[in-house]
C-alpha positions in Angstrom: 7.6 -40.9 224.9 7.2 -38.0 227.2 3.6 -36.4 227.5 2.7 -32.9 226.9 2.1 -30.5 229.5 -1.8 -28.9 229.2 -1.5 -26.5 232.1 -1.7 -23.6 229.7 -4.5 -25.0 227.9 -6.5 -25.7 231.0 -6.0 -22.3 232.2 -7.0 -20.8 228.8 -10.2 -23.1 228.8 -11.0 -21.8 232.2 -10.3 -18.1 231.4 -12.7 -18.3 228.1 -15.2 -20.8 229.2 -15.1 -21.0 233.0 -15.1 -24.6 232.8 -14.6 -27.8 230.4 -18.3 -28.4 229.8 -19.0 -25.2 227.5 -15.7 -25.7 225.7 -16.8 -29.4 225.0 -19.8 -28.4 223.8 -18.5 -25.9 221.3 -15.9 -28.4 220.3 -18.7 -30.9 219.4 -17.1 -33.6 222.0 -18.1 -35.1 225.1 -17.0 -33.8 228.2 -15.1 -37.3 228.7 -13.3 -36.7 225.5 -11.8 -33.4 226.5 -10.8 -34.8 229.8 -9.0 -37.6 228.1 -7.2 -35.4 225.8 -6.3 -33.1 228.7 -4.8 -35.8 230.9 -3.0 -37.2 227.8 -4.7 -40.3 227.5 -5.9 -39.5 224.1 -4.3 -37.2 221.5 -5.5 -34.1 219.8 -6.3 -34.2 216.2 -5.1 -31.5 213.6 -8.6 -30.4 213.1 -9.3 -30.4 217.0 -6.3 -28.1 217.5 -7.3 -25.8 215.0 -10.8 -25.7 216.2 -9.6 -25.3 219.7 -7.2 -22.4 218.5 -10.3 -20.7 217.0 -12.5 -21.0 220.2 -9.8 -20.0 222.5 -8.4 -17.2 220.5 -5.0 -18.8 220.3 -2.6 -17.2 218.0 -0.5 -19.4 215.6 2.7 -18.4 217.3 1.4 -19.6 220.7 0.3 -23.2 219.5 3.5 -24.6 220.9 2.6 -23.2 224.3 -0.5 -24.7 224.5 -0.4 -28.0 222.6 3.3 -29.1 222.2 5.1 -28.4 225.6 6.7 -31.6 226.8 6.4 -32.4 230.4 9.7 -32.4 232.4 
């Protein structure tokens, strides 16, 4: 199975939070957990995707762009 490209998500986190630390805190996850999810070592749960969508002000129509774009 091909992994997911998290570049857009990383850029959005940086734009909204400046770094992963604040995002992790608001997600109520450790920085390590966020890092593992962004590298593809761990998968996002549905509830985490929903929470991230709210925190990062991502519209429903853009979820694929941020969470489901496959790596080439």
